[in-house]
N, C-alpha and C positions, 0 to 999 in steps of 0.2 A: 249593687246587684239586686235584682228582684228575687223575692222568695217565692217558692212554689207553695201554694195553699192546697191543702187536702192530700198531700203526698203521704202524710202519716196515717191518715184514715184508710187509704187504700191498702197500705201494707198491713195495717192492723186488721183489716177486714179479712185478709187472706189467712192470718194466723187464727183468727176467731173461727173461721170456717174449717181450718185444719184441725184445731183442738176440739171443735164441737162434735166431730165424728167419733163415735166410740166403736171399737172393734170387739165383738163378743168373743173372738178367738184369741185375743191378746192375753198374755200372762198378767194377772193382777196380783200384786204383792201388797199385803196390808202394811201400813206405816210402822206398826210395832215390830214387824220382822226386820225392816231396814234398820231401825234403832237398835234392835237386839244384835244384829250382825255387826254394826259399828262398835258397840260396846264389847262384844266378844273379840273383835279384831284388836281393839285397844288392849284388852287383857292379855291376849296371846303375845302381842309385840312387847308389852311391858315385862312379861315373865320369861320371854325367850332368852335373855342374857343369863338368867339364873340356871337354866338347863343346859345351855351351850355357851360356856365362857370362851372368850377369844384369846 
């Protein structure tokens, strides 16, 4: 079978164009907030059995 040449570039060009646009109205969350929420969730889940035993 013959392979299509350039198919990857066309699909990648669409993604680049999509991610290149920035929306000023979009909610922007700093990376440290996401890391803090992840660590906080881990702590809460780890401590939950001590406060609510099964």
